[in-house]
C-alpha positions as CSV (number, residue, x, y, z in Angstrom):
1,X,2.0,-25.5,23.4
2,X,1.1,-23.8,20.2
3,X,0.6,-20.1,19.7
4,X,-3.1,-19.5,20.1
5,X,-5.1,-16.4,19.1
6,X,-7.1,-15.1,22.0
7,X,-10.2,-17.3,22.2
8,X,-13.1,-18.1,24.6
9,X,-11.0,-20.5,26.7
10,X,-7.7,-18.6,26.7
11,X,-6.5,-16.7,29.7
12,X,-5.0,-14.2,27.2
13,X,-8.4,-13.1,26.2
14,X,-10.1,-10.0,27.6
15,X,-13.8,-10.1,28.3
16,X,-14.5,-8.2,25.1
17,X,-14.7,-10.0,21.7
18,X,-13.4,-8.0,18.7
19,X,-16.9,-7.2,17.6
20,X,-18.0,-6.2,21.0
21,X,-14.9,-4.1,21.4
22,X,-15.6,-2.2,18.1
23,X,-17.4,1.0,18.9
24,X,-20.3,2.5,17.2
25,X,-21.5,-0.7,15.7
26,X,-18.3,-0.9,13.6
27,X,-17.2,-4.4,12.5
28,X,-13.5,-3.6,12.5
29,X,-11.4,-5.9,14.8
30,X,-10.0,-4.1,17.7
31,X,-6.8,-6.0,17.3
32,X,-6.3,-5.2,13.6
33,X,-6.0,-1.5,12.7
34,X,-3.3,0.7,11.2
35,X,-1.1,2.7,13.5
36,X,-0.3,5.2,10.7
37,X,-1.8,7.1,7.9
38,X,-3.1,5.0,5.0
39,X,-0.9,4.7,1.9
40,X,2.4,4.7,3.7
41,X,4.9,1.9,2.9
42,X,5.0,-0.9,5.3
43,X,7.5,-3.7,6.1
44,X,6.4,-7.2,7.1
45,X,7.7,-8.5,10.5
46,X,10.8,-6.2,10.7
47,X,11.8,-7.6,14.1
48,X,11.6,-11.3,12.9
49,X,13.5,-10.5,9.7
50,X,16.2,-8.6,11.5
51,X,16.7,-11.4,14.0
52,X,17.1,-13.9,11.2
53,X,19.7,-11.7,9.6
54,X,21.6,-11.6,12.8
55,X,21.3,-15.4,13.4
56,X,22.8,-16.0,9.9
57,X,26.2,-14.8,11.2
58,X,25.9,-15.4,14.9
59,X,25.4,-18.8,16.5
60,X,24.7,-17.3,19.9
61,X,21.3,-15.8,18.9
62,X,18.3,-17.7,20.3
63,X,14.6,-16.9,20.5
64,X,12.1,-17.7,23.2
65,X,8.4,-16.9,23.4
66,X,5.5,-17.4,25.9
67,X,3.0,-18.9,23.4
68,X,3.1,-15.8,21.3
69,X,5.5,-16.3,18.4
70,X,2.9,-15.4,15.8
71,X,2.0,-12.2,17.6
72,X,5.6,-11.0,18.2
73,X,6.9,-11.9,14.7
74,X,9.2,-14.5,16.3
75,X,7.6,-17.1,14.1
76,X,9.8,-15.9,11.2
77,X,12.9,-16.8,13.3
78,X,11.3,-20.1,14.5
79,X,10.8,-21.2,10.9
80,X,14.3,-20.3,9.8
81,X,16.1,-21.6,12.9
82,X,13.9,-24.2,14.7
83,X,16.8,-25.6,16.6
84,X,17.4,-22.2,18.2
85,X,13.7,-21.5,19.0
86,X,12.1,-22.3,22.4
87,X,8.4,-22.3,22.9
88,X,7.9,-21.9,26.7
89,X,4.1,-21.9,26.8
90,X,2.0,-19.4,28.8
91,X,4.7,-19.1,31.5
92,X,6.5,-15.7,31.3
93,X,8.4,-16.3,34.6
94,X,9.7,-19.7,33.3
95,X,10.7,-18.0,30.0
96,X,12.6,-15.3,31.7
97,X,14.4,-17.7,34.0
98,X,15.3,-19.9,31.0
99,X,16.6,-16.8,29.1
100,X,18.8,-15.9,32.1
101,X,20.2,-19.4,32.1
102,X,20.9,-19.3,28.4
103,X,22.7,-15.9,28.8
104,X,24.9,-17.4,31.5
105,X,25.9,-20.1,29.1
106,X,27.1,-17.6,26.5
107,X,23.9,-17.2,24.3
108,X,22.2,-14.0,23.4
109,X,18.5,-14.7,24.1
110,X,15.6,-12.7,22.6
111,X,12.5,-13.4,24.7
112,X,9.1,-12.3,23.4
113,X,5.7,-11.9,24.8
114,X,3.1,-9.1,25.2
115,X,4.3,-6.0,27.2
116,X,1.6,-6.5,29.8
117,X,2.8,-10.0,30.7
118,X,6.5,-9.1,30.8
119,X,5.9,-6.0,33.0
120,X,3.1,-7.2,35.3
121,X,3.8,-10.9,35.6
122,X,7.5,-11.4,35.2
123,X,8.9,-8.2,36.8
124,X,10.5,-9.9,39.8
125,X,12.1,-12.6,37.6
126,X,13.5,-9.9,35.3
127,X,14.8,-7.9,38.3
128,X,16.5,-10.8,40.1
129,X,17.5,-13.2,37.4
130,X,18.5,-10.7,34.6
131,X,18.9,-7.1,35.7
132,X,20.7,-7.6,39.0
133,X,23.1,-9.9,37.2
134,X,23.4,-7.6,34.2
135,X,22.8,-10.4,31.8
136,X,22.5,-9.8,28.0
137,X,18.9,-10.8,27.7
138,X,16.6,-8.9,25.2
139,X,13.0,-8.8,26.2
140,X,11.0,-7.8,23.2
141,X,7.3,-7.1,23.7
142,X,4.3,-6.5,21.4
143,X,1.2,-4.4,22.2
144,X,2.9,-1.6,24.1
145,X,0.7,1.2,25.3
146,X,-2.5,1.7,23.4
147,X,-1.9,-0.6,20.4
148,X,-4.7,-3.0,21.0
149,X,-8.4,-2.4,21.6
150,X,-8.9,-5.3,24.0
151,X,-8.9,-3.2,27.1
152,X,-6.7,-3.1,30.3
153,X,-5.9,-6.8,30.2
154,X,-3.8,-6.3,27.1
155,X,-3.0,-2.5,27.1
156,X,0.5,-2.0,28.6
157,X,0.0,1.7,29.3
158,X,2.3,1.6,32.4
159,X,5.2,-0.6,31.2
160,X,7.7,2.2,30.9
161,X,6.9,3.4,34.4
162,X,7.3,-0.1,35.8
163,X,10.7,-0.7,34.1
164,X,12.3,2.8,34.4
165,X,13.1,2.1,38.0
166,X,15.0,-1.1,37.3
167,X,18.8,-0.6,37.4
168,X,20.9,-1.8,34.5
169,X,17.9,-2.1,32.2
170,X,18.0,-0.3,28.8
171,X,14.6,0.7,27.5
172,X,13.9,1.1,23.8
173,X,10.7,2.3,22.1
174,X,11.2,2.3,18.3
175,X,9.1,4.4,15.9
176,X,8.7,2.3,12.8
177,X,10.1,-0.6,10.7
178,X,13.4,1.1,10.0
179,X,13.8,1.9,13.7
180,X,13.0,-1.7,14.7
181,X,15.4,-3.2,12.3
182,X,18.2,-1.0,13.3
183,X,17.4,-1.3,17.0
184,X,17.3,-5.1,16.9
185,X,20.9,-5.1,15.5
186,X,22.1,-2.6,18.0
187,X,20.7,-4.3,21.1
188,X,22.1,-7.6,20.1
189,X,25.6,-6.1,20.8
190,X,24.6,-4.4,24.0
191,X,26.4,-5.9,27.0
192,X,23.4,-5.7,29.4
193,X,19.7,-6.4,29.5
194,X,17.2,-4.6,27.2
195,X,13.5,-4.1,27.2
196,X,12.2,-3.2,23.7
197,X,8.6,-2.3,22.8
198,X,7.6,-3.8,19.5
199,X,5.3,-2.9,16.6
200,X,4.5,-6.2,14.8
201,X,3.0,-7.4,11.5
202,X,2.9,-4.9,8.7
203,X,4.8,-2.0,10.3
204,X,4.9,1.5,8.7
205,X,8.3,2.7,7.4
206,X,8.7,6.3,8.3
207,X,12.2,7.2,9.2
208,X,14.1,5.8,6.2
209,X,13.2,8.9,4.1
210,X,15.1,11.1,6.7
211,X,18.3,9.1,6.5
212,X,17.8,8.0,10.1
213,X,20.3,5.8,12.0
214,X,19.4,4.3,15.3
215,X,21.8,4.9,18.2
216,X,21.5,3.6,21.7
217,X,23.2,6.7,23.1
218,X,21.5,9.5,21.0
219,X,18.1,11.1,20.4
220,X,17.7,12.1,16.8
221,X,16.4,15.4,15.4
222,X,14.2,14.3,12.5
223,X,13.2,17.8,11.5
224,X,13.9,21.3,12.9
225,X,11.4,24.1,13.6
226,X,11.3,27.4,15.4
227,X,7.9,27.4,17.2
228,X,7.3,24.0,18.7
229,X,9.7,21.2,19.8
230,X,8.1,17.8,19.8
231,X,10.0,15.3,21.9
232,X,8.5,12.0,21.0
233,X,9.1,8.3,21.2
234,X,7.6,5.1,19.7
235,X,4.9,5.4,17.1
236,X,4.1,8.9,18.4
237,X,7.0,10.1,16.3
238,X,5.0,9.1,13.3
239,X,2.1,11.1,14.6
240,X,4.2,14.2,15.5
241,X,5.8,14.2,12.1
242,X,2.4,14.2,10.5
243,X,1.1,16.8,13.0
244,X,4.1,19.0,12.1
245,X,3.2,18.8,8.4
246,X,-0.4,19.7,9.2
247,X,0.6,22.6,11.4
248,X,2.6,24.1,8.6
249,X,-0.7,25.2,7.0
250,X,-1.2,27.5,10.0
251,X,2.3,28.9,9.8
252,X,3.5,26.9,12.8
253,X,7.0,25.6,12.4
254,X,7.6,22.4,14.4
255,X,10.7,20.4,15.2
256,X,10.5,16.7,16.0
257,X,13.2,15.1,18.3
258,X,12.8,11.3,18.2
259,X,13.8,9.6,21.5
260,X,14.0,5.9,20.8
261,X,15.8,5.1,24.1
262,X,13.9,6.0,27.2
263,X,16.6,4.8,29.5
264,X,19.4,5.9,29.6
265,X,17.9,9.2,28.4
266,X,20.0,11.4,26.1
267,X,19.7,14.4,28.4
268,X,22.4,16.4,26.6
269,X,20.5,16.5,23.3
270,X,17.2,17.1,25.1
271,X,18.6,19.9,27.2
272,X,20.3,21.6,24.3
273,X,17.1,21.6,22.2
274,X,14.8,22.6,25.1
275,X,17.1,25.5,25.9
276,X,16.5,27.2,22.5
277,X,14.4,30.2,23.2
278,X,10.9,30.8,21.9
279,X,9.7,27.2,21.4
280,X,6.9,25.3,23.1
281,X,8.2,21.9,24.3
282,X,5.7,19.1,23.8
283,X,6.5,15.5,24.8
284,X,4.4,12.8,23.1
285,X,4.3,9.2,24.0
286,X,2.1,6.1,23.8
287,X,2.1,5.6,27.5
288,X,0.5,6.8,30.7
289,X,1.1,10.4,31.7
290,X,2.5,8.9,34.9
291,X,6.1,7.6,34.8
292,X,7.0,7.8,31.1
293,X,9.0,10.0,28.8
294,X,7.1,13.2,29.7
295,X,7.9,13.0,33.4
296,X,11.5,11.9,32.7
297,X,12.1,15.0,30.4
298,X,10.3,17.4,32.8
299,X,12.2,16.2,35.8
300,X,15.6,16.5,34.0
301,X,14.9,20.0,32.7
302,X,14.0,21.2,36.2
303,X,17.2,19.6,37.6
304,X,19.1,21.4,34.8
305,X,17.5,24.8,35.7
306,X,15.6,24.9,32.3
307,X,12.1,26.2,32.3
308,X,10.6,26.2,28.8
309,X,6.9,26.4,28.2
310,X,6.1,22.7,28.5
311,X,3.1,20.4,27.7
312,X,2.7,16.6,27.5
313,X,0.6,14.4,25.2
314,X,0.1,11.0,26.8
315,X,-2.5,8.6,27.9
316,X,-4.5,9.4,31.1
317,X,-3.7,7.8,34.4
318,X,-6.7,5.4,34.3
319,X,-7.9,2.1,32.9
320,X,-8.7,2.7,29.2
321,X,-11.8,1.6,27.3
322,X,-11.9,-1.3,24.8
323,X,-12.7,-0.4,21.3
324,X,-11.5,0.1,17.7
325,X,-8.0,1.6,17.8
326,X,-8.7,4.6,15.6
327,X,-11.6,5.6,17.8
328,X,-9.5,5.1,21.0
329,X,-6.6,7.1,19.6
330,X,-9.0,10.0,18.9
331,X,-10.6,9.6,22.3
332,X,-7.3,9.6,24.2
333,X,-5.5,12.2,22.2
334,X,-3.0,10.2,20.2
335,X,-4.3,10.8,16.7
336,X,-2.8,13.4,14.4
337,X,-6.0,15.5,14.5
338,X,-6.0,15.5,18.3
339,X,-2.3,16.5,18.5
340,X,-2.7,19.4,16.0
341,X,-5.8,20.7,17.8
342,X,-4.0,20.7,21.2
343,X,-0.9,22.4,19.9
344,X,-3.1,25.1,18.3
345,X,-4.8,25.7,21.6
346,X,-1.5,25.9,23.5
347,X,0.1,28.6,21.2
């Protein structure tokens, strides 16, 4: 079965067409919008390219997809290594079971689909066939959180909450092209299962200018500051870095702690930074306010007896609207303008 773009007869299609989903009469596709400020350098298909680089020196690397290779950048790998690529069709449960079998035979499978389909449809198969057996399967999923305008059928706003309770599963939420490239290499060597959220296509490159190095065991302080501590993950680290720059004009000095690994959480670094006096702690994530990074950080700080001034920037606990992404990010508080306005109001 070929990779098909959502169409009138596809079960992967929400009830909104791109033009119906665009708000205010705009003609911008809800699926095609920049996640970052215009003018920033981008990298094409960083996940697919990184996987090809790995496969060049490792015969154990294989790729599987549930009819979505073009939309998870696995098509790059499929073209380079067709004999190691498996198109499983619209059958996430079958794909996950096959990946588990391949892992048992000594392969390192990278299985790709949309985050909604992995978390909602294939959960029990991931739990029983992969996580319980602690198999080295990497589940790499596009459209995490609010990265599509097609509405609740495609918006995986609760995937972190679903997967955080699964034992043995490492959860990764990269920020940008540099983060994705480095994380792909790192998770290939991890002995257990991994769920990684994926930005696909032309992905902004943000962290390379900071000398960033991805680590599975460590959150990274990207910039320091005395007034506000942003603890962010995924593309929200792009946004908090831009917000920190904007807030400098008001004399507000912001730190940005990037947390690319949600589970296991680097509680030592988070506690040490949150314990510094005089800073407002603000978590920022592309996920529901329920069950994500914010709740994980807040719970751990309480357990550690730390009580900083604390706020969360996250999506509401509700089914979100369809629409053009820039409009939705403004509406739900993920845009740079929304972040800066909220921080000003909290100080």
